[in-house]
LOPATI-992387 format. One record per residue (C-alpha): residue number from 1; x, y, z. Coordinates in nm, 4 decimals. Example, Ala and Ser with C-alpha at 12.3 -4.5 7.8 and 13.67 -1.06 7.14 Angstrom:
+-----+----------+----------+----------+
| seq |       c1 |       c2 |       c3 |
+-----+----------+----------+----------+
|   1 |   1.2300 |  -0.4500 |   0.7800 |
|   2 |   1.3670 |  -0.1060 |   0.7140 |
+-----+----------+----------+----------+
//
This chain:
+-----+----------+----------+----------+
| seq |       c1 |       c2 |       c3 |
+-----+----------+----------+----------+
|   1 |  -2.3690 |  -4.4950 | -10.3415 |
|   2 |  -2.2391 |  -4.1924 | -10.5279 |
|   3 |  -2.4693 |  -4.0417 | -10.7907 |
|   4 |  -2.2238 |  -3.9314 | -11.0628 |
|   5 |  -1.8623 |  -3.9916 | -10.9595 |
|   6 |  -1.6940 |  -3.6794 | -10.8233 |
|   7 |  -1.3559 |  -3.6577 | -10.6511 |
|   8 |  -1.5017 |  -3.4291 | -10.3834 |
|   9 |  -1.7441 |  -3.6966 | -10.2661 |
|  10 |  -1.4718 |  -3.9610 | -10.2706 |
|  11 |  -1.2507 |  -3.7374 | -10.0562 |
|  12 |  -1.5342 |  -3.6994 |  -9.8066 |
|  13 |  -1.5920 |  -4.0733 |  -9.7732 |
|  14 |  -1.2250 |  -4.1836 |  -9.7682 |
|  15 |  -1.2509 |  -4.5358 |  -9.6188 |
|  16 |  -1.6214 |  -4.6018 |  -9.6880 |
|  17 |  -1.6834 |  -4.8464 |  -9.9770 |
|  18 |  -1.9140 |  -4.7038 | -10.2424 |
|  19 |  -2.0918 |  -4.7979 | -10.5633 |
|  20 |  -2.1082 |  -4.5339 | -10.8367 |
|  21 |  -2.4060 |  -4.4614 | -11.0612 |
|  22 |  -2.3148 |  -4.2784 | -11.3815 |
|  23 |  -2.6033 |  -4.0671 | -11.5201 |
|  24 |  -2.3742 |  -3.9558 | -11.8057 |
|  25 |  -2.3650 |  -4.3158 | -11.9413 |
|  26 |  -1.9873 |  -4.3133 | -11.9750 |
|  27 |  -1.9813 |  -4.6252 | -11.7559 |
|  28 |  -2.2770 |  -4.8557 | -11.8142 |
|  29 |  -2.4029 |  -5.1438 | -11.5991 |
|  30 |  -2.5666 |  -5.3351 | -11.8824 |
|  31 |  -2.7987 |  -5.5752 | -11.6934 |
|  32 |  -2.9211 |  -5.2880 | -11.4756 |
|  33 |  -2.9680 |  -5.0633 | -11.7786 |
|  34 |  -3.1677 |  -5.3364 | -11.9541 |
|  35 |  -3.3957 |  -5.3747 | -11.6513 |
|  36 |  -3.4342 |  -4.9981 | -11.6345 |
|  37 |  -3.5216 |  -4.9844 | -12.0041 |
|  38 |  -3.7947 |  -5.2463 | -11.9595 |
|  39 |  -3.9312 |  -5.0494 | -11.6618 |
|  40 |  -3.9373 |  -4.7381 | -11.8765 |
|  41 |  -4.1255 |  -4.9157 | -12.1578 |
|  42 |  -4.3770 |  -5.0686 | -11.9147 |
|  43 |  -4.4403 |  -4.7230 | -11.7664 |
|  44 |  -4.5417 |  -4.5917 | -12.1068 |
|  45 |  -4.2163 |  -4.3894 | -12.1252 |
|  46 |  -4.3075 |  -4.1931 | -11.8131 |
|  47 |  -4.0240 |  -3.9815 | -11.6784 |
|  48 |  -3.6815 |  -4.0451 | -11.8372 |
|  49 |  -3.4686 |  -4.3509 | -11.9047 |
|  50 |  -3.2203 |  -4.2258 | -11.6431 |
|  51 |  -3.5018 |  -4.2201 | -11.3847 |
|  52 |  -3.5775 |  -4.5900 | -11.4410 |
|  53 |  -3.2125 |  -4.6898 | -11.4824 |
|  54 |  -3.1325 |  -4.5266 | -11.1478 |
|  55 |  -3.4288 |  -4.6971 | -10.9775 |
|  56 |  -3.3020 |  -5.0316 | -11.1053 |
|  57 |  -2.9545 |  -4.9492 | -10.9793 |
|  58 |  -3.0963 |  -4.8633 | -10.6360 |
|  59 |  -3.2886 |  -5.1919 | -10.6257 |
|  60 |  -2.9798 |  -5.3958 | -10.7139 |
|  61 |  -2.7322 |  -5.2242 | -10.4813 |
|  62 |  -2.9616 |  -5.1318 | -10.1873 |
|  63 |  -2.7317 |  -4.8600 | -10.0513 |
|  64 |  -2.7593 |  -4.7126 |  -9.7030 |
|  65 |  -2.6886 |  -4.3668 |  -9.8377 |
|  66 |  -2.6836 |  -4.1891 | -10.1752 |
|  67 |  -2.4536 |  -3.8877 | -10.2040 |
|  68 |  -2.4173 |  -3.6363 | -10.4852 |
|  69 |  -2.3084 |  -3.2851 | -10.5709 |
|  70 |  -2.5203 |  -3.2941 | -10.8887 |
|  71 |  -2.7959 |  -3.1061 | -10.7106 |
|  72 |  -2.9867 |  -3.0006 | -11.0218 |
|  73 |  -3.0394 |  -3.3439 | -11.1797 |
|  74 |  -3.4140 |  -3.3970 | -11.2128 |
|  75 |  -3.3927 |  -3.7755 | -11.2463 |
|  76 |  -3.2291 |  -3.7911 | -10.9031 |
|  77 |  -3.5350 |  -3.6335 | -10.7418 |
|  78 |  -3.8057 |  -3.8137 | -10.9391 |
|  79 |  -3.6366 |  -4.1429 | -10.8551 |
|  80 |  -3.6214 |  -4.0452 | -10.4888 |
|  81 |  -3.9966 |  -3.9907 | -10.4813 |
|  82 |  -4.0568 |  -4.3218 | -10.6584 |
|  83 |  -3.8069 |  -4.5253 | -10.4564 |
|  84 |  -3.9587 |  -4.8041 | -10.2505 |
|  85 |  -3.6456 |  -4.8224 | -10.0353 |
|  86 |  -3.7012 |  -4.5455 |  -9.7833 |
|  87 |  -3.4199 |  -4.6861 |  -9.5698 |
|  88 |  -3.1656 |  -4.5316 |  -9.8077 |
|  89 |  -3.0818 |  -4.1731 |  -9.7154 |
|  90 |  -3.0178 |  -3.9149 |  -9.9857 |
|  91 |  -2.7517 |  -3.6517 |  -9.9168 |
|  92 |  -2.7319 |  -3.3596 | -10.1611 |
|  93 |  -2.4580 |  -3.0974 | -10.1718 |
|  94 |  -2.5515 |  -2.7768 | -10.3539 |
|  95 |  -2.2779 |  -2.7289 | -10.6099 |
|  96 |  -2.3488 |  -2.3803 | -10.7388 |
|  97 |  -2.5226 |  -2.0495 | -10.6890 |
|  98 |  -2.8521 |  -2.1809 | -10.8232 |
|  99 |  -3.1617 |  -2.0053 | -10.9427 |
| 100 |  -3.4521 |  -2.1841 | -10.7735 |
| 101 |  -3.6023 |  -2.2457 | -11.1150 |
| 102 |  -3.3105 |  -2.4829 | -11.1859 |
| 103 |  -3.4435 |  -2.7190 | -10.9184 |
| 104 |  -3.7751 |  -2.9103 | -10.9037 |
| 105 |  -4.0515 |  -2.7106 | -10.7375 |
| 106 |  -4.2144 |  -3.0257 | -10.5970 |
| 107 |  -4.1088 |  -3.1547 | -10.2545 |
| 108 |  -3.8896 |  -3.4533 | -10.3388 |
| 109 |  -3.6724 |  -3.5486 | -10.0399 |
| 110 |  -3.7886 |  -3.7402 |  -9.7342 |
| 111 |  -3.7319 |  -3.7140 |  -9.3584 |
| 112 |  -3.3846 |  -3.8481 |  -9.2909 |
| 113 |  -3.2447 |  -3.7018 |  -9.6128 |
| 114 |  -3.0041 |  -3.4075 |  -9.5958 |
| 115 |  -2.9575 |  -3.1106 |  -9.8275 |
| 116 |  -2.6377 |  -2.9088 |  -9.7722 |
| 117 |  -2.6967 |  -2.5670 |  -9.9293 |
| 118 |  -2.4684 |  -2.2789 | -10.0217 |
| 119 |  -2.6010 |  -2.0062 |  -9.7913 |
| 120 |  -2.8622 |  -1.9476 |  -9.5231 |
| 121 |  -3.0826 |  -1.7642 |  -9.7748 |
| 122 |  -3.1654 |  -2.0936 |  -9.9489 |
| 123 |  -3.3044 |  -2.2710 |  -9.6417 |
| 124 |  -3.6649 |  -2.1477 |  -9.6415 |
| 125 |  -3.7169 |  -2.1639 | -10.0213 |
| 126 |  -3.5780 |  -2.5193 | -10.0255 |
| 127 |  -3.8156 |  -2.6246 |  -9.7465 |
| 128 |  -4.1063 |  -2.5207 |  -9.9627 |
| 129 |  -3.9737 |  -2.6930 | -10.2733 |
| 130 |  -3.7327 |  -2.9719 | -10.3623 |
| 131 |  -3.5825 |  -3.0400 | -10.0162 |
| 132 |  -3.9240 |  -3.0761 |  -9.8505 |
| 133 |  -3.8961 |  -3.2603 |  -9.5186 |
| 134 |  -3.5200 |  -3.3186 |  -9.5409 |
| 135 |  -3.2734 |  -3.1674 |  -9.2967 |
| 136 |  -3.1361 |  -2.8528 |  -9.4639 |
| 137 |  -2.7887 |  -2.7417 |  -9.3562 |
| 138 |  -2.6542 |  -2.4067 |  -9.4882 |
| 139 |  -2.2981 |  -2.5354 |  -9.4857 |
| 140 |  -2.1393 |  -2.3707 |  -9.7874 |
| 141 |  -2.0072 |  -2.5899 | -10.0679 |
| 142 |  -1.8264 |  -2.9193 | -10.0184 |
| 143 |  -1.5460 |  -2.8114 | -10.2529 |
| 144 |  -1.4668 |  -2.5004 | -10.0505 |
| 145 |  -1.4438 |  -2.7066 |  -9.7313 |
| 146 |  -1.2098 |  -2.9550 |  -9.8991 |
| 147 |  -0.9861 |  -2.6706 | -10.0136 |
| 148 |  -0.9984 |  -2.5146 |  -9.6657 |
| 149 |  -1.0697 |  -2.1578 |  -9.7737 |
| 150 |  -1.1026 |  -2.0633 |  -9.4061 |
| 151 |  -0.7332 |  -2.1346 |  -9.3566 |
| 152 |  -0.6007 |  -1.9225 |  -9.6438 |
| 153 |  -0.4372 |  -1.5968 |  -9.5252 |
| 154 |  -0.5568 |  -1.2656 |  -9.6681 |
| 155 |  -0.3025 |  -1.1103 |  -9.9035 |
| 156 |  -0.1473 |  -0.7719 |  -9.8330 |
| 157 |  -0.0875 |  -0.6980 | -10.2026 |
| 158 |  -0.2447 |  -0.4057 | -10.3868 |
| 159 |  -0.4034 |  -0.6228 | -10.6570 |
| 160 |  -0.7774 |  -0.6881 | -10.6424 |
| 161 |  -0.9177 |  -1.0019 | -10.8060 |
| 162 |  -1.2255 |  -1.0244 | -11.0265 |
| 163 |  -1.3812 |  -1.3731 | -11.0466 |
| 164 |  -1.4695 |  -1.4388 | -11.4089 |
| 165 |  -1.7972 |  -1.6063 | -11.5024 |
| 166 |  -1.6927 |  -1.6666 | -11.8605 |
| 167 |  -1.8824 |  -1.9119 | -12.0816 |
| 168 |  -1.7853 |  -1.9986 | -12.4349 |
| 169 |  -2.0398 |  -1.8684 | -12.6839 |
| 170 |  -2.1424 |  -1.9763 | -13.0317 |
| 171 |  -2.2547 |  -1.7855 | -13.3387 |
| 172 |  -2.6204 |  -1.8158 | -13.4403 |
| 173 |  -2.7408 |  -1.6183 | -13.7400 |
| 174 |  -2.4539 |  -1.3739 | -13.7099 |
| 175 |  -2.4991 |  -1.3089 | -13.3342 |
| 176 |  -2.2991 |  -1.4460 | -13.0407 |
| 177 |  -2.5041 |  -1.6480 | -12.7889 |
| 178 |  -2.4277 |  -1.8325 | -12.4646 |
| 179 |  -2.6144 |  -2.1082 | -12.2816 |
| 180 |  -2.7817 |  -2.0029 | -11.9563 |
| 181 |  -2.8339 |  -2.2150 | -11.6439 |
| 182 |  -3.1514 |  -2.3678 | -11.7898 |
| 183 |  -2.9793 |  -2.4745 | -12.1120 |
| 184 |  -3.1442 |  -2.1999 | -12.3163 |
| 185 |  -2.9558 |  -1.9821 | -12.5634 |
| 186 |  -2.9239 |  -1.6174 | -12.4557 |
| 187 |  -2.7586 |  -1.3315 | -12.6487 |
| 188 |  -2.4030 |  -1.2848 | -12.5193 |
| 189 |  -2.4533 |  -0.9089 | -12.4840 |
| 190 |  -2.7618 |  -0.9652 | -12.2655 |
| 191 |  -2.6128 |  -1.2333 | -12.0395 |
| 192 |  -2.2945 |  -1.0329 | -11.9817 |
| 193 |  -2.4545 |  -0.6894 | -11.9558 |
| 194 |  -2.3513 |  -0.6508 | -11.5860 |
| 195 |  -1.9858 |  -0.7051 | -11.6794 |
| 196 |  -2.0093 |  -0.4872 | -11.9904 |
| 197 |  -2.1665 |  -0.1993 | -11.7967 |
| 198 |  -1.9827 |  -0.2189 | -11.4653 |
| 199 |  -1.6289 |  -0.3507 | -11.5046 |
| 200 |  -1.4922 |  -0.0203 | -11.6349 |
| 201 |  -1.6356 |   0.1801 | -11.3396 |
| 202 |  -1.4991 |  -0.0902 | -11.1073 |
| 203 |  -1.1515 |  -0.0591 | -11.2581 |
| 204 |  -1.1606 |   0.3186 | -11.2189 |
| 205 |  -1.2704 |   0.2919 | -10.8554 |
| 206 |  -0.9950 |   0.0432 | -10.7775 |
| 207 |  -0.7293 |   0.2495 | -10.9500 |
| 208 |  -0.8349 |   0.5613 | -10.7570 |
| 209 |  -0.7544 |   0.3634 | -10.4397 |
| 210 |  -0.4059 |   0.2847 | -10.5662 |
| 211 |  -0.4888 |  -0.0761 | -10.6549 |
| 212 |  -0.4742 |  -0.2796 | -10.9745 |
| 213 |  -0.7242 |  -0.5359 | -11.1046 |
| 214 |  -0.6591 |  -0.8944 | -11.2119 |
| 215 |  -0.9189 |  -1.1112 | -11.3843 |
| 216 |  -0.9240 |  -1.4656 | -11.2421 |
| 217 |  -0.9935 |  -1.6746 | -11.5520 |
| 218 |  -1.2693 |  -1.9358 | -11.5533 |
| 219 |  -1.2010 |  -2.1219 | -11.8775 |
| 220 |  -0.9073 |  -2.3528 | -11.9440 |
| 221 |  -1.0228 |  -2.4380 | -12.2971 |
| 222 |  -1.0906 |  -2.0887 | -12.4318 |
| 223 |  -0.8419 |  -1.8682 | -12.2516 |
| 224 |  -0.7770 |  -1.6392 | -12.5463 |
| 225 |  -1.1478 |  -1.5762 | -12.6101 |
| 226 |  -1.1984 |  -1.5036 | -12.2399 |
| 227 |  -0.9063 |  -1.2604 | -12.2386 |
| 228 |  -1.0305 |  -1.0754 | -12.5477 |
| 229 |  -1.3775 |  -1.0429 | -12.3933 |
| 230 |  -1.2342 |  -0.8552 | -12.0950 |
| 231 |  -1.0009 |  -0.6564 | -12.3178 |
| 232 |  -1.3045 |  -0.5384 | -12.5176 |
| 233 |  -1.4440 |  -0.3908 | -12.1942 |
| 234 |  -1.1329 |  -0.2739 | -12.0078 |
| 235 |  -0.8957 |  -0.1873 | -12.2919 |
| 236 |  -0.5350 |  -0.3019 | -12.3174 |
| 237 |  -0.3890 |  -0.1283 | -12.0119 |
| 238 |  -0.4437 |  -0.1080 | -11.6370 |
| 239 |  -0.5394 |  -0.4687 | -11.5657 |
| 240 |  -0.4016 |  -0.8215 | -11.5869 |
| 241 |  -0.5345 |  -1.1682 | -11.6603 |
| 242 |  -0.4627 |  -1.4885 | -11.4660 |
| 243 |  -0.5768 |  -1.7760 | -11.6909 |
| 244 |  -0.7044 |  -2.1053 | -11.5611 |
| 245 |  -0.4618 |  -2.3846 | -11.6453 |
| 246 |  -0.5955 |  -2.7329 | -11.7084 |
| 247 |  -0.8199 |  -2.8609 | -11.4309 |
| 248 |  -0.6803 |  -2.6333 | -11.1607 |
| 249 |  -0.9294 |  -2.4868 | -10.9173 |
| 250 |  -0.9464 |  -2.1144 | -10.8580 |
| 251 |  -0.9573 |  -2.1713 | -10.4801 |
| 252 |  -0.5784 |  -2.1663 | -10.4646 |
| 253 |  -0.5743 |  -1.8143 | -10.6100 |
| 254 |  -0.8010 |  -1.6645 | -10.3441 |
| 255 |  -0.5060 |  -1.6018 | -10.1131 |
| 256 |  -0.3410 |  -1.3749 | -10.3727 |
| 257 |  -0.5878 |  -1.0875 | -10.3357 |
| 258 |  -0.6833 |  -0.8626 | -10.0428 |
| 259 |  -1.0294 |  -0.8178 | -10.1963 |
| 260 |  -1.2352 |  -0.9995 | -10.4578 |
| 261 |  -1.5155 |  -0.8867 | -10.6876 |
| 262 |  -1.7729 |  -1.0830 | -10.8873 |
| 263 |  -2.1287 |  -1.0641 | -11.0172 |
| 264 |  -2.3044 |  -1.3876 | -10.9163 |
| 265 |  -2.0152 |  -1.6306 | -10.8897 |
| 266 |  -2.0398 |  -1.9394 | -10.6685 |
| 267 |  -1.6733 |  -1.8860 | -10.5827 |
| 268 |  -1.7630 |  -1.5411 | -10.4510 |
| 269 |  -2.0023 |  -1.6886 | -10.1929 |
| 270 |  -1.7562 |  -1.9674 | -10.1125 |
| 271 |  -1.4816 |  -1.7109 | -10.0498 |
| 272 |  -1.7171 |  -1.5025 |  -9.8357 |
| 273 |  -1.7971 |  -1.8125 |  -9.6283 |
| 274 |  -1.4211 |  -1.8402 |  -9.5785 |
| 275 |  -1.4237 |  -1.4778 |  -9.4513 |
| 276 |  -1.2382 |  -1.3422 |  -9.7525 |
| 277 |  -1.3260 |  -0.9845 |  -9.8480 |
| 278 |  -1.5711 |  -1.0104 | -10.1388 |
| 279 |  -1.7878 |  -0.7437 | -10.3018 |
| 280 |  -2.0585 |  -0.8254 | -10.5558 |
| 281 |  -2.1480 |  -0.6168 | -10.8593 |
| 282 |  -2.5128 |  -0.5412 | -10.9314 |
| 283 |  -2.6522 |  -0.8253 | -11.1457 |
| 284 |  -2.9903 |  -0.6647 | -11.2192 |
| 285 |  -2.9072 |  -0.5643 | -11.5762 |
| 286 |  -2.8593 |  -0.9329 | -11.6587 |
| 287 |  -3.2292 |  -0.9940 | -11.5964 |
| 288 |  -3.3588 |  -1.3392 | -11.5085 |
| 289 |  -3.0411 |  -1.5058 | -11.6357 |
| 290 |  -2.8270 |  -1.3801 | -11.3474 |
| 291 |  -2.8782 |  -1.4333 | -10.9749 |
| 292 |  -2.9139 |  -1.1052 | -10.7791 |
| 293 |  -2.6845 |  -1.0395 | -10.4854 |
| 294 |  -2.7839 |  -1.2419 | -10.1786 |
| 295 |  -3.0218 |  -1.4588 | -10.3815 |
| 296 |  -3.2808 |  -1.5823 | -10.2928 |
| 297 |  -3.3022 |  -1.3055 | -10.0257 |
| 298 |  -3.1814 |  -1.0374 | -10.2664 |
| 299 |  -3.4288 |  -0.7617 | -10.1764 |
| 300 |  -3.3385 |  -0.7759 |  -9.8076 |
| 301 |  -2.9654 |  -0.7486 |  -9.8775 |
| 302 |  -2.9549 |  -0.4978 | -10.1641 |
| 303 |  -2.8102 |  -0.2152 |  -9.9522 |
| 304 |  -2.5278 |  -0.4206 |  -9.8002 |
| 305 |  -2.1770 |  -0.2694 |  -9.8136 |
| 306 |  -2.0857 |  -0.5856 | -10.0053 |
| 307 |  -2.3092 |  -0.4879 | -10.2982 |
| 308 |  -2.2024 |  -0.2284 | -10.5576 |
| 309 |  -2.5314 |  -0.1003 | -10.7002 |
| 310 |  -2.5787 |   0.0473 | -11.0473 |
| 311 |  -2.7345 |   0.3656 | -10.9138 |
| 312 |  -2.4544 |   0.4327 | -10.6631 |
| 313 |  -2.1465 |   0.4465 | -10.8874 |
| 314 |  -2.0159 |   0.7633 | -10.7210 |
| 315 |  -1.9958 |   0.5925 | -10.3834 |
| 316 |  -1.8129 |   0.2822 | -10.5071 |
| 317 |  -1.4663 |   0.4113 | -10.4122 |
| 318 |  -1.5612 |   0.4837 | -10.0513 |
| 319 |  -1.7609 |   0.1616 | -10.0271 |
| 320 |  -1.4648 |  -0.0480 | -10.1429 |
| 321 |  -1.2294 |   0.1382 |  -9.9087 |
| 322 |  -1.4682 |   0.0722 |  -9.6192 |
| 323 |  -1.4676 |  -0.3048 |  -9.6801 |
| 324 |  -1.0895 |  -0.3234 |  -9.7285 |
| 325 |  -1.0184 |  -0.1363 |  -9.4050 |
| 326 |  -1.2878 |  -0.3054 |  -9.1935 |
| 327 |  -1.1621 |  -0.4958 |  -8.8882 |
| 328 |  -1.2074 |  -0.8734 |  -8.8832 |
| 329 |  -1.4863 |  -0.8939 |  -8.6199 |
| 330 |  -1.6987 |  -0.6354 |  -8.8041 |
| 331 |  -1.6424 |  -0.8082 |  -9.1375 |
| 332 |  -1.7394 |  -1.1438 |  -8.9866 |
| 333 |  -2.0730 |  -0.9929 |  -8.8782 |
| 334 |  -2.1211 |  -0.8571 |  -9.2300 |
| 335 |  -2.0382 |  -1.1912 |  -9.3940 |
| 336 |  -2.2718 |  -1.3686 |  -9.1507 |
| 337 |  -2.5578 |  -1.1440 |  -9.2654 |
| 338 |  -2.5092 |  -1.2693 |  -9.6232 |
| 339 |  -2.4148 |  -1.6390 |  -9.6027 |
| 340 |  -2.5151 |  -1.7292 |  -9.2470 |
| 341 |  -2.3162 |  -1.8397 |  -8.9453 |
| 342 |  -2.3250 |  -2.2105 |  -9.0331 |
| 343 |  -2.1653 |  -2.1583 |  -9.3757 |
| 344 |  -1.8792 |  -1.9765 |  -9.2005 |
| 345 |  -1.8283 |  -2.2123 |  -8.9069 |
| 346 |  -1.8844 |  -2.5589 |  -9.0585 |
| 347 |  -1.5655 |  -2.7410 |  -9.1575 |
| 348 |  -1.4953 |  -3.0563 |  -9.3557 |
| 349 |  -1.4757 |  -3.2636 |  -9.0383 |
| 350 |  -1.8295 |  -3.1522 |  -8.9495 |
| 351 |  -1.9636 |  -3.2628 |  -9.2884 |
| 352 |  -1.7876 |  -3.5963 |  -9.2543 |
| 353 |  -1.9349 |  -3.6506 |  -8.9076 |
| 354 |  -2.2874 |  -3.5784 |  -9.0322 |
| 355 |  -2.2500 |  -3.8228 |  -9.3222 |
| 356 |  -2.1162 |  -4.0936 |  -9.0914 |
| 357 |  -2.4022 |  -4.0284 |  -8.8479 |
| 358 |  -2.6492 |  -4.0882 |  -9.1313 |
| 359 |  -2.4924 |  -4.4295 |  -9.1880 |
| 360 |  -2.5682 |  -4.5309 |  -8.8302 |
| 361 |  -2.9048 |  -4.6974 |  -8.7525 |
| 362 |  -3.1694 |  -4.4684 |  -8.6066 |
| 363 |  -3.0475 |  -4.1452 |  -8.7658 |
| 364 |  -3.3167 |  -3.8762 |  -8.7486 |
| 365 |  -3.2634 |  -3.5990 |  -9.0017 |
| 366 |  -3.4497 |  -3.3501 |  -8.7872 |
| 367 |  -3.2250 |  -3.3876 |  -8.4869 |
+-----+----------+----------+----------+
//
């Protein structure tokens, strides 16, 4: 079973038949929804309707395995704890650079379940929280393995790429706000303070090395607003903008740049797992709304050459030059220290083999 239909999961399964549960209610299984609604009423409206609808769907389909990349859906985890069918294995792929507060703090997965996380830094915190007794594999994201970032050559151009984290805002009482990862409204100027403070010094450092900067757009619906945001910081000259078109993924653009920069972008960690040169800007001025470099192990990694700190602006030029000129073996060691060896070495075929092993009788998640 796939929890929330995603092309990435379908590409992983290929020839394995699968049912699809839609927590967005765009496709509704009416008899199952009715049973779930009655369960919800009988429970005194405990948990959510989606929780009970999903439990009813599990009972009617009795899958061997449940797969999803919607790793921050609370109903998925509450239903897992309440499920009477422990024979079904749950396989979760972390789909973003998550703050731990976005996930349930209670241990929710069971032995035999698997949680594929973004980097090695997440393993221990996940053991003590949502993943519990599941097998935790710091594999990097499923999407990056499908797009084979490891196989993309490193560009020899003189244009550095900045991975945008743009979100469309809305006006509230005369002030622009954006929605943070918890769904709360945050002032635009607070959420984007790292970009507002640090993109101009970054541009100057890059230009002093004889390079130019291109913003890799994140929004396909609000390209003009995204462009004007960066123009308000960088001015009209000395940089370029590569907008996102339609549903295209930014993975294909990674090969265009010899070095990438970002604040707390998932794509930044995905590219680093693919051994692309990536440097992260200090996210501390964004407060609790932005994930620090190396999160959740941010304090241990703060002085990495791959982290441009607020208090070290004068050394940015030499730091960037060091990373650009570093030989491949040394950079691999550096990347390993941030994302972990497994995130670098695991390929799509490895993920597929693990999933197929789970489908076989007698699978032990700890082995």
